[in-house]
Jmol script that loads the backbone (N, CA, C; Angstrom):
load data "model"
ATOM      1  N   MET A   1       8.241  -5.919  -7.767  1.00  0.00           N
ATOM      2  CA  MET A   1       9.017  -5.137  -8.743  1.00  0.00           C
ATOM      3  C   MET A   1      10.479  -5.112  -8.883  1.00  0.00           C
ATOM      4  N   THR A   2      11.083  -5.326  -9.573  1.00  0.00           N
ATOM      5  CA  THR A   2      12.461  -5.225  -9.817  1.00  0.00           C
ATOM      6  C   THR A   2      13.283  -3.590  -9.830  1.00  0.00           C
ATOM      7  N   ASP A   3      14.080  -3.409  -8.938  1.00  0.00           N
ATOM      8  CA  ASP A   3      14.714  -2.309  -8.844  1.00  0.00           C
ATOM      9  C   ASP A   3      15.606  -1.980  -9.816  1.00  0.00           C
ATOM     10  N   MET A   4      15.382  -0.871 -10.897  1.00  0.00           N
ATOM     11  CA  MET A   4      16.423  -1.205 -12.268  1.00  0.00           C
ATOM     12  C   MET A   4      17.216   0.057 -12.284  1.00  0.00           C
ATOM     13  N   SER A   5      17.284   0.588 -10.941  1.00  0.00           N
ATOM     14  CA  SER A   5      18.486   1.795 -10.689  1.00  0.00           C
ATOM     15  C   SER A   5      19.711   0.908 -10.821  1.00  0.00           C
ATOM     16  N   THR A   6      20.430   2.084 -10.987  1.00  0.00           N
ATOM     17  CA  THR A   6      22.117   1.589 -11.305  1.00  0.00           C
ATOM     18  C   THR A   6      22.778   2.659 -10.338  1.00  0.00           C
ATOM     19  N   ASP A   7      24.205   1.926 -10.086  1.00  0.00           N
ATOM     20  CA  ASP A   7      24.800   2.670  -9.077  1.00  0.00           C
ATOM     21  C   ASP A   7      25.808   3.674  -9.938  1.00  0.00           C
ATOM     22  N   ARG A   8      25.431   4.817 -10.770  1.00  0.00           N
ATOM     23  CA  ARG A   8      26.469   5.231 -11.894  1.00  0.00           C
ATOM     24  C   ARG A   8      26.488   6.304 -10.815  1.00  0.00           C
ATOM     25  N   ASP A   9      27.896   6.694 -11.359  1.00  0.00           N
ATOM     26  CA  ASP A   9      28.415   7.596 -10.880  1.00  0.00           C
ATOM     27  C   ASP A   9      28.079   9.354 -11.067  1.00  0.00           C
ATOM     28  N   PRO A  10      27.440   9.888 -10.345  1.00  0.00           N
ATOM     29  CA  PRO A  10      26.828  11.221 -10.972  1.00  0.00           C
ATOM     30  C   PRO A  10      27.707  12.142 -11.409  1.00  0.00           C
ATOM     31  N   ASN A  11      28.912  12.371 -10.860  1.00  0.00           N
ATOM     32  CA  ASN A  11      29.942  12.894 -11.606  1.00  0.00           C
ATOM     33  C   ASN A  11      30.329  12.658 -13.106  1.00  0.00           C
ATOM     34  N   ARG A  12      29.727  11.357 -13.522  1.00  0.00           N
ATOM     35  CA  ARG A  12      30.540  11.165 -15.066  1.00  0.00           C
ATOM     36  C   ARG A  12      29.228  11.564 -16.017  1.00  0.00           C
ATOM     37  N   CYS A  13      29.533  12.203 -16.932  1.00  0.00           N
ATOM     38  CA  CYS A  13      28.704  12.348 -17.892  1.00  0.00           C
ATOM     39  C   CYS A  13      28.392  11.354 -18.678  1.00  0.00           C
ATOM     40  N   PRO A  14      26.889  11.100 -18.740  1.00  0.00           N
ATOM     41  CA  PRO A  14      26.167   9.684 -19.410  1.00  0.00           C
ATOM     42  C   PRO A  14      26.928  10.164 -20.937  1.00  0.00           C
ATOM     43  N   THR A  15      27.264   8.699 -21.597  1.00  0.00           N
ATOM     44  CA  THR A  15      27.579   8.844 -22.846  1.00  0.00           C
ATOM     45  C   THR A  15      26.856   9.343 -23.953  1.00  0.00           C
ATOM     46  N   HIS A  16      27.296  10.151 -24.771  1.00  0.00           N
ATOM     47  CA  HIS A  16      26.503  10.700 -25.958  1.00  0.00           C
ATOM     48  C   HIS A  16      26.345   9.491 -26.895  1.00  0.00           C
ATOM     49  N   PRO A  17      25.215   9.953 -27.541  1.00  0.00           N
ATOM     50  CA  PRO A  17      24.892   8.574 -28.582  1.00  0.00           C
ATOM     51  C   PRO A  17      25.916   8.747 -29.810  1.00  0.00           C
ATOM     52  N   GLY A  18      26.503   9.351 -29.685  1.00  0.00           N
ATOM     53  CA  GLY A  18      27.391   9.776 -30.996  1.00  0.00           C
ATOM     54  C   GLY A  18      28.523   8.706 -30.738  1.00  0.00           C
ATOM     55  N   GLU A  19      29.074   8.828 -29.472  1.00  0.00           N
ATOM     56  CA  GLU A  19      30.165   7.777 -29.076  1.00  0.00           C
ATOM     57  C   GLU A  19      29.846   6.593 -29.152  1.00  0.00           C
ATOM     58  N   LEU A  20      29.013   5.992 -28.549  1.00  0.00           N
ATOM     59  CA  LEU A  20      28.194   4.665 -28.937  1.00  0.00           C
ATOM     60  C   LEU A  20      28.313   4.439 -30.428  1.00  0.00           C
ATOM     61  N   LEU A  21      27.852   4.941 -31.362  1.00  0.00           N
ATOM     62  CA  LEU A  21      27.873   4.793 -32.821  1.00  0.00           C
ATOM     63  C   LEU A  21      29.275   4.765 -33.385  1.00  0.00           C
ATOM     64  N   ARG A  22      29.900   5.825 -32.818  1.00  0.00           N
ATOM     65  CA  ARG A  22      31.415   5.511 -33.683  1.00  0.00           C
ATOM     66  C   ARG A  22      32.503   4.646 -32.832  1.00  0.00           C
ATOM     67  N   GLU A  23      32.180   4.286 -31.549  1.00  0.00           N
ATOM     68  CA  GLU A  23      32.965   3.023 -31.066  1.00  0.00           C
ATOM     69  C   GLU A  23      32.801   1.929 -30.905  1.00  0.00           C
ATOM     70  N   ASP A  24      31.408   1.725 -31.238  1.00  0.00           N
ATOM     71  CA  ASP A  24      30.605   0.139 -30.959  1.00  0.00           C
ATOM     72  C   ASP A  24      29.990  -0.117 -32.331  1.00  0.00           C
ATOM     73  N   VAL A  25      28.831   0.486 -32.367  1.00  0.00           N
ATOM     74  CA  VAL A  25      27.891   0.176 -33.611  1.00  0.00           C
ATOM     75  C   VAL A  25      28.535   0.161 -34.985  1.00  0.00           C
ATOM     76  N   LEU A  26      28.841   1.465 -35.536  1.00  0.00           N
ATOM     77  CA  LEU A  26      29.363   1.653 -37.098  1.00  0.00           C
ATOM     78  C   LEU A  26      30.285   0.293 -36.991  1.00  0.00           C
ATOM     79  N   PRO A  27      31.456   0.276 -36.158  1.00  0.00           N
ATOM     80  CA  PRO A  27      32.618  -0.556 -36.526  1.00  0.00           C
ATOM     81  C   PRO A  27      31.961  -2.229 -36.748  1.00  0.00           C
ATOM     82  N   ALA A  28      30.916  -2.426 -35.873  1.00  0.00           N
ATOM     83  CA  ALA A  28      30.237  -3.827 -36.127  1.00  0.00           C
ATOM     84  C   ALA A  28      29.392  -3.905 -37.173  1.00  0.00           C
ATOM     85  N   THR A  29      29.220  -3.132 -37.983  1.00  0.00           N
ATOM     86  CA  THR A  29      28.350  -3.323 -39.281  1.00  0.00           C
ATOM     87  C   THR A  29      29.526  -3.611 -40.464  1.00  0.00           C
ATOM     88  N   GLY A  30      30.554  -3.158 -40.328  1.00  0.00           N
ATOM     89  CA  GLY A  30      31.883  -3.576 -41.454  1.00  0.00           C
ATOM     90  C   GLY A  30      31.337  -2.439 -42.836  1.00  0.00           C
ATOM     91  N   ARG A  31      30.368  -1.516 -42.328  1.00  0.00           N
ATOM     92  CA  ARG A  31      29.929  -0.359 -43.320  1.00  0.00           C
ATOM     93  C   ARG A  31      30.657   1.150 -43.484  1.00  0.00           C
ATOM     94  N   THR A  32      30.942   1.557 -44.455  1.00  0.00           N
ATOM     95  CA  THR A  32      31.713   3.076 -44.246  1.00  0.00           C
ATOM     96  C   THR A  32      30.502   3.937 -43.521  1.00  0.00           C
ATOM     97  N   LYS A  33      30.984   4.926 -43.087  1.00  0.00           N
ATOM     98  CA  LYS A  33      30.207   6.349 -42.625  1.00  0.00           C
ATOM     99  C   LYS A  33      29.056   6.674 -43.456  1.00  0.00           C
ATOM    100  N   THR A  34      29.704   6.831 -44.871  1.00  0.00           N
ATOM    101  CA  THR A  34      29.033   7.450 -45.972  1.00  0.00           C
ATOM    102  C   THR A  34      28.026   6.573 -46.038  1.00  0.00           C
ATOM    103  N   GLU A  35      27.829   4.852 -46.251  1.00  0.00           N
ATOM    104  CA  GLU A  35      27.262   4.048 -46.342  1.00  0.00           C
ATOM    105  C   GLU A  35      25.840   4.172 -45.408  1.00  0.00           C
ATOM    106  N   ILE A  36      26.393   4.331 -44.294  1.00  0.00           N
ATOM    107  CA  ILE A  36      25.648   4.601 -43.053  1.00  0.00           C
ATOM    108  C   ILE A  36      24.646   5.819 -43.104  1.00  0.00           C
ATOM    109  N   ALA A  37      25.215   6.890 -43.658  1.00  0.00           N
ATOM    110  CA  ALA A  37      24.528   8.275 -43.651  1.00  0.00           C
ATOM    111  C   ALA A  37      23.308   7.580 -44.605  1.00  0.00           C
ATOM    112  N   ALA A  38      23.779   7.157 -45.945  1.00  0.00           N
ATOM    113  CA  ALA A  38      22.950   6.966 -46.929  1.00  0.00           C
ATOM    114  C   ALA A  38      22.030   6.197 -46.758  1.00  0.00           C
ATOM    115  N   LEU A  39      22.326   4.993 -45.662  1.00  0.00           N
ATOM    116  CA  LEU A  39      20.890   4.344 -45.360  1.00  0.00           C
ATOM    117  C   LEU A  39      20.118   4.937 -44.324  1.00  0.00           C
ATOM    118  N   LEU A  40      20.872   5.780 -43.473  1.00  0.00           N
ATOM    119  CA  LEU A  40      19.518   6.599 -42.745  1.00  0.00           C
ATOM    120  C   LEU A  40      18.932   7.588 -43.449  1.00  0.00           C
ATOM    121  N   GLY A  41      19.430   7.975 -44.886  1.00  0.00           N
ATOM    122  CA  GLY A  41      18.931   9.057 -45.413  1.00  0.00           C
ATOM    123  C   GLY A  41      19.402  10.656 -44.827  1.00  0.00           C
ATOM    124  N   ILE A  42      20.468  10.464 -44.207  1.00  0.00           N
ATOM    125  CA  ILE A  42      20.866  11.810 -43.805  1.00  0.00           C
ATOM    126  C   ILE A  42      22.220  12.395 -44.545  1.00  0.00           C
ATOM    127  N   SER A  43      22.675  13.458 -44.102  1.00  0.00           N
ATOM    128  CA  SER A  43      24.041  13.805 -45.091  1.00  0.00           C
ATOM    129  C   SER A  43      24.767  13.377 -44.280  1.00  0.00           C
ATOM    130  N   ARG A  44      25.954  13.081 -44.799  1.00  0.00           N
ATOM    131  CA  ARG A  44      27.415  12.431 -44.148  1.00  0.00           C
ATOM    132  C   ARG A  44      27.880  13.677 -43.129  1.00  0.00           C
ATOM    133  N   GLN A  45      27.989  14.928 -43.370  1.00  0.00           N
ATOM    134  CA  GLN A  45      28.082  16.058 -42.443  1.00  0.00           C
ATOM    135  C   GLN A  45      27.048  15.905 -41.300  1.00  0.00           C
ATOM    136  N   GLN A  46      25.850  15.510 -41.370  1.00  0.00           N
ATOM    137  CA  GLN A  46      24.990  15.266 -39.877  1.00  0.00           C
ATOM    138  C   GLN A  46      25.498  14.274 -39.284  1.00  0.00           C
ATOM    139  N   LEU A  47      25.805  12.892 -39.996  1.00  0.00           N
ATOM    140  CA  LEU A  47      26.345  11.750 -39.489  1.00  0.00           C
ATOM    141  C   LEU A  47      27.829  12.349 -38.750  1.00  0.00           C
ATOM    142  N   TYR A  48      28.555  12.890 -39.114  1.00  0.00           N
ATOM    143  CA  TYR A  48      29.998  13.163 -38.666  1.00  0.00           C
ATOM    144  C   TYR A  48      29.682  14.270 -37.534  1.00  0.00           C
ATOM    145  N   ASP A  49      29.019  14.991 -37.345  1.00  0.00           N
ATOM    146  CA  ASP A  49      28.414  16.024 -36.722  1.00  0.00           C
ATOM    147  C   ASP A  49      28.057  15.182 -34.999  1.00  0.00           C
ATOM    148  N   ILE A  50      27.509  14.116 -35.509  1.00  0.00           N
ATOM    149  CA  ILE A  50      26.797  13.476 -34.242  1.00  0.00           C
ATOM    150  C   ILE A  50      28.208  12.512 -33.703  1.00  0.00           C
ATOM    151  N   LEU A  51      28.559  11.929 -34.562  1.00  0.00           N
ATOM    152  CA  LEU A  51      29.772  10.913 -34.567  1.00  0.00           C
ATOM    153  C   LEU A  51      31.204  11.923 -33.627  1.00  0.00           C
ATOM    154  N   ARG A  52      30.945  12.999 -33.765  1.00  0.00           N
ATOM    155  CA  ARG A  52      32.243  13.765 -33.281  1.00  0.00           C
ATOM    156  C   ARG A  52      31.485  14.559 -32.002  1.00  0.00           C
ATOM    157  N   GLU A  53      30.279  14.475 -31.926  1.00  0.00           N
ATOM    158  CA  GLU A  53      29.235  14.778 -30.547  1.00  0.00           C
ATOM    159  C   GLU A  53      29.458  16.350 -30.628  1.00  0.00           C
ATOM    160  N   LYS A  54      29.216  16.515 -31.575  1.00  0.00           N
ATOM    161  CA  LYS A  54      29.142  18.172 -31.883  1.00  0.00           C
ATOM    162  C   LYS A  54      27.454  18.635 -32.264  1.00  0.00           C
ATOM    163  N   LYS A  55      26.610  17.577 -32.444  1.00  0.00           N
ATOM    164  CA  LYS A  55      25.307  17.757 -32.863  1.00  0.00           C
ATOM    165  C   LYS A  55      24.699  16.472 -31.384  1.00  0.00           C
ATOM    166  N   PRO A  56      23.638  16.855 -31.262  1.00  0.00           N
ATOM    167  CA  PRO A  56      22.631  15.947 -30.897  1.00  0.00           C
ATOM    168  C   PRO A  56      21.682  14.869 -31.552  1.00  0.00           C
ATOM    169  N   VAL A  57      21.356  13.733 -30.875  1.00  0.00           N
ATOM    170  CA  VAL A  57      20.544  12.816 -31.915  1.00  0.00           C
ATOM    171  C   VAL A  57      19.413  13.522 -31.805  1.00  0.00           C
ATOM    172  N   SER A  58      18.713  13.843 -33.032  1.00  0.00           N
ATOM    173  CA  SER A  58      17.269  14.440 -32.843  1.00  0.00           C
ATOM    174  C   SER A  58      16.323  13.306 -32.938  1.00  0.00           C
ATOM    175  N   ALA A  59      15.135  13.875 -32.712  1.00  0.00           N
ATOM    176  CA  ALA A  59      14.325  12.850 -32.543  1.00  0.00           C
ATOM    177  C   ALA A  59      13.980  12.008 -33.878  1.00  0.00           C
ATOM    178  N   ASP A  60      14.341  12.859 -35.082  1.00  0.00           N
ATOM    179  CA  ASP A  60      13.894  12.434 -36.414  1.00  0.00           C
ATOM    180  C   ASP A  60      15.297  11.553 -36.652  1.00  0.00           C
ATOM    181  N   VAL A  61      16.572  11.914 -36.473  1.00  0.00           N
ATOM    182  CA  VAL A  61      17.587  10.810 -36.537  1.00  0.00           C
ATOM    183  C   VAL A  61      17.150   9.652 -35.493  1.00  0.00           C
ATOM    184  N   ALA A  62      16.835   9.894 -34.207  1.00  0.00           N
ATOM    185  CA  ALA A  62      16.812   8.679 -33.616  1.00  0.00           C
ATOM    186  C   ALA A  62      15.808   7.581 -33.960  1.00  0.00           C
ATOM    187  N   VAL A  63      14.658   8.100 -34.998  1.00  0.00           N
ATOM    188  CA  VAL A  63      13.629   6.959 -35.418  1.00  0.00           C
ATOM    189  C   VAL A  63      14.414   6.429 -36.583  1.00  0.00           C
ATOM    190  N   ARG A  64      15.461   6.959 -37.138  1.00  0.00           N
ATOM    191  CA  ARG A  64      16.042   6.582 -38.261  1.00  0.00           C
ATOM    192  C   ARG A  64      17.052   5.420 -37.843  1.00  0.00           C
ATOM    193  N   LEU A  65      17.917   5.838 -36.508  1.00  0.00           N
ATOM    194  CA  LEU A  65      19.097   4.925 -36.013  1.00  0.00           C
ATOM    195  C   LEU A  65      18.091   3.621 -35.596  1.00  0.00           C
ATOM    196  N   GLY A  66      17.106   4.067 -34.834  1.00  0.00           N
ATOM    197  CA  GLY A  66      16.432   2.660 -34.274  1.00  0.00           C
ATOM    198  C   GLY A  66      15.782   1.691 -35.500  1.00  0.00           C
ATOM    199  N   LYS A  67      15.425   2.189 -36.450  1.00  0.00           N
ATOM    200  CA  LYS A  67      14.666   1.307 -37.642  1.00  0.00           C
ATOM    201  C   LYS A  67      15.942   0.827 -38.235  1.00  0.00           C
ATOM    202  N   LEU A  68      17.114   1.226 -38.418  1.00  0.00           N
ATOM    203  CA  LEU A  68      18.541   0.633 -39.014  1.00  0.00           C
ATOM    204  C   LEU A  68      18.815  -0.404 -38.249  1.00  0.00           C
ATOM    205  N   PHE A  69      19.022  -0.090 -37.006  1.00  0.00           N
ATOM    206  CA  PHE A  69      19.517  -0.754 -36.200  1.00  0.00           C
ATOM    207  C   PHE A  69      18.565  -1.785 -35.129  1.00  0.00           C
ATOM    208  N   GLY A  70      17.507  -1.597 -35.670  1.00  0.00           N
ATOM    209  CA  GLY A  70      16.626  -2.733 -34.988  1.00  0.00           C
ATOM    210  C   GLY A  70      16.085  -2.294 -33.198  1.00  0.00           C
ATOM    211  N   ASN A  71      16.375  -1.135 -32.974  1.00  0.00           N
ATOM    212  CA  ASN A  71      16.467  -1.240 -31.466  1.00  0.00           C
ATOM    213  C   ASN A  71      15.456  -0.048 -30.872  1.00  0.00           C
ATOM    214  N   GLY A  72      14.567   0.850 -31.930  1.00  0.00           N
ATOM    215  CA  GLY A  72      13.995   1.584 -31.832  1.00  0.00           C
ATOM    216  C   GLY A  72      14.482   2.769 -31.264  1.00  0.00           C
ATOM    217  N   ALA A  73      13.388   3.993 -31.486  1.00  0.00           N
ATOM    218  CA  ALA A  73      14.217   5.255 -30.784  1.00  0.00           C
ATOM    219  C   ALA A  73      14.304   5.738 -29.796  1.00  0.00           C
ATOM    220  N   GLY A  74      13.726   4.980 -28.964  1.00  0.00           N
ATOM    221  CA  GLY A  74      13.717   5.216 -27.573  1.00  0.00           C
ATOM    222  C   GLY A  74      15.068   5.444 -26.817  1.00  0.00           C
ATOM    223  N   LEU A  75      15.913   4.074 -27.367  1.00  0.00           N
ATOM    224  CA  LEU A  75      17.532   4.047 -26.906  1.00  0.00           C
ATOM    225  C   LEU A  75      18.104   5.342 -26.912  1.00  0.00           C
ATOM    226  N   TRP A  76      17.967   5.707 -28.365  1.00  0.00           N
ATOM    227  CA  TRP A  76      18.865   6.980 -28.752  1.00  0.00           C
ATOM    228  C   TRP A  76      18.330   8.311 -28.364  1.00  0.00           C
ATOM    229  N   LEU A  77      16.860   8.347 -28.250  1.00  0.00           N
ATOM    230  CA  LEU A  77      16.583   9.526 -27.479  1.00  0.00           C
ATOM    231  C   LEU A  77      16.922   9.513 -26.054  1.00  0.00           C
ATOM    232  N   GLN A  78      16.918   8.269 -25.297  1.00  0.00           N
ATOM    233  CA  GLN A  78      17.188   8.048 -23.825  1.00  0.00           C
ATOM    234  C   GLN A  78      18.573   8.838 -23.829  1.00  0.00           C
ATOM    235  N   MET A  79      19.583   8.229 -24.432  1.00  0.00           N
ATOM    236  CA  MET A  79      20.852   8.375 -24.404  1.00  0.00           C
ATOM    237  C   MET A  79      21.268   9.903 -24.194  1.00  0.00           C
ATOM    238  N   GLN A  80      20.283  10.762 -25.602  1.00  0.00           N
ATOM    239  CA  GLN A  80      20.672  11.748 -25.533  1.00  0.00           C
ATOM    240  C   GLN A  80      20.093  12.689 -24.502  1.00  0.00           C
ATOM    241  N   ALA A  81      18.971  12.696 -24.226  1.00  0.00           N
ATOM    242  CA  ALA A  81      18.108  13.346 -22.957  1.00  0.00           C
ATOM    243  C   ALA A  81      19.106  13.195 -21.671  1.00  0.00           C
ATOM    244  N   ALA A  82      19.555  12.192 -21.271  1.00  0.00           N
ATOM    245  CA  ALA A  82      20.437  11.882 -20.412  1.00  0.00           C
ATOM    246  C   ALA A  82      21.703  12.657 -20.477  1.00  0.00           C
ATOM    247  N   HIS A  83      22.295  12.715 -21.282  1.00  0.00           N
ATOM    248  CA  HIS A  83      23.734  13.567 -21.987  1.00  0.00           C
ATOM    249  C   HIS A  83      23.171  14.807 -21.641  1.00  0.00           C
ATOM    250  N   ASP A  84      21.926  15.444 -22.189  1.00  0.00           N
ATOM    251  CA  ASP A  84      21.914  16.878 -22.452  1.00  0.00           C
ATOM    252  C   ASP A  84      21.421  17.403 -20.925  1.00  0.00           C
ATOM    253  N   ALA A  85      20.446  16.537 -20.296  1.00  0.00           N
ATOM    254  CA  ALA A  85      19.925  16.826 -18.817  1.00  0.00           C
ATOM    255  C   ALA A  85      21.406  16.848 -17.673  1.00  0.00           C
ATOM    256  N   TRP A  86      22.414  16.209 -17.968  1.00  0.00           N
ATOM    257  CA  TRP A  86      23.648  16.106 -17.311  1.00  0.00           C
ATOM    258  C   TRP A  86      24.075  17.567 -17.243  1.00  0.00           C
ATOM    259  N   HIS A  87      24.460  17.780 -18.758  1.00  0.00           N
ATOM    260  CA  HIS A  87      25.143  19.117 -18.956  1.00  0.00           C
ATOM    261  C   HIS A  87      24.156  20.342 -18.436  1.00  0.00           C
ATOM    262  N   ALA A  88      22.745  20.324 -18.421  1.00  0.00           N
ATOM    263  CA  ALA A  88      21.883  21.634 -17.940  1.00  0.00           C
ATOM    264  C   ALA A  88      22.053  21.643 -16.532  1.00  0.00           C
ATOM    265  N   GLU A  89      22.256  20.307 -16.058  1.00  0.00           N
ATOM    266  CA  GLU A  89      21.931  20.296 -14.458  1.00  0.00           C
ATOM    267  C   GLU A  89      23.467  21.428 -13.959  1.00  0.00           C
ATOM    268  N   ARG A  90      24.429  21.047 -14.772  1.00  0.00           N
ATOM    269  CA  ARG A  90      25.753  21.802 -14.393  1.00  0.00           C
ATOM    270  C   ARG A  90      25.680  23.172 -15.068  1.00  0.00           C
ATOM    271  N   ASP A  91      25.284  23.330 -16.022  1.00  0.00           N
ATOM    272  CA  ASP A  91      25.553  24.918 -16.694  1.00  0.00           C
ATOM    273  C   ASP A  91      24.417  25.776 -16.257  1.00  0.00           C
ATOM    274  N   VAL A  92      23.110  25.402 -16.352  1.00  0.00           N
ATOM    275  CA  VAL A  92      22.185  26.293 -15.746  1.00  0.00           C
ATOM    276  C   VAL A  92      22.236  26.563 -14.597  1.00  0.00           C
ATOM    277  N   ASP A  93      22.096  28.238 -14.266  1.00  0.00           N
ATOM    278  CA  ASP A  93      21.862  28.538 -13.059  1.00  0.00           C
ATOM    279  C   ASP A  93      20.493  28.792 -12.451  1.00  0.00           C
ATOM    280  N   VAL A  94      19.995  28.187 -11.598  1.00  0.00           N
ATOM    281  CA  VAL A  94      18.598  27.754 -11.026  1.00  0.00           C
ATOM    282  C   VAL A  94      18.481  28.547  -9.940  1.00  0.00           C
ATOM    283  N   SER A  95      19.392  29.034  -9.277  1.00  0.00           N
ATOM    284  CA  SER A  95      19.452  29.608  -7.730  1.00  0.00           C
ATOM    285  C   SER A  95      18.486  30.580  -7.473  1.00  0.00           C
ATOM    286  N   ALA A  96      18.068  31.244  -8.394  1.00  0.00           N
ATOM    287  CA  ALA A  96      16.931  32.309  -8.281  1.00  0.00           C
ATOM    288  C   ALA A  96      15.183  31.636  -8.256  1.00  0.00           C
ATOM    289  N   ILE A  97      15.391  30.565  -8.807  1.00  0.00           N
ATOM    290  CA  ILE A  97      14.122  29.848  -8.828  1.00  0.00           C
ATOM    291  C   ILE A  97      13.928  29.147  -7.710  1.00  0.00           C
ATOM    292  N   PRO A  98      12.694  29.436  -6.933  1.00  0.00           N
ATOM    293  CA  PRO A  98      12.096  28.806  -5.695  1.00  0.00           C
ATOM    294  C   PRO A  98      11.679  27.222  -6.207  1.00  0.00           C
ATOM    295  N   THR A  99      11.614  26.396  -5.283  1.00  0.00           N
ATOM    296  CA  THR A  99      10.896  25.184  -5.512  1.00  0.00           C
ATOM    297  C   THR A  99       9.689  25.262  -4.732  1.00  0.00           C
ATOM    298  N   LEU A 100       8.672  24.944  -5.347  1.00  0.00           N
ATOM    299  CA  LEU A 100       7.307  25.044  -5.013  1.00  0.00           C
ATOM    300  C   LEU A 100       6.788  23.662  -4.485  1.00  0.00           C
ATOM    301  N   THR A 101       6.011  23.652  -3.296  1.00  0.00           N
ATOM    302  CA  THR A 101       5.526  22.294  -2.758  1.00  0.00           C
ATOM    303  C   THR A 101       4.065  22.628  -2.798  1.00  0.00           C
ATOM    304  N   ALA A 102       3.422  21.463  -3.067  1.00  0.00           N
ATOM    305  CA  ALA A 102       1.983  21.172  -3.252  1.00  0.00           C
ATOM    306  C   ALA A 102       1.473  22.115  -1.708  1.00  0.00           C
ATOM    307  N   ALA A 103       0.028  22.648  -2.051  1.00  0.00           N
ATOM    308  CA  ALA A 103      -0.314  23.261  -0.572  1.00  0.00           C
ATOM    309  C   ALA A 103      -1.140  22.465  -0.056  1.00  0.00           C
TER     310      ALA A 103
END
end "model"
wireframe off; spacefill off
backbone 0.3
color backbone group
C-alpha cells in the first residue's frame, strides 16, 4: 500500500476552498462570478462570501461545485473540513477534557 501522507507544515492553515475557487478555478472558466453563481443555483452574495472566505462551503454547495466542475463534492468538503479542523484545534480550549483509553 502506498503512503499518501504529505510533509505538510502543521503550522500552515489549509487552503479555504474559496481561495482555490477565487484564484484558480473561476479564472480558468472564463466566466463571471455572476454567471457561476447562476449556474450553481446560488445567490451572488453566497458565492462572494465563499470567495472572500467569510462563509464555508456547505455540503449543499459542495455538491453543486462538484457537479459544475466535474470533481465531486468530496474535494470541496475535504478542503473545508481541513480548514475548519485546523482553526478549531487552535481556538477550542480542550484542556479540561480528559483523553480516555480502552479498558
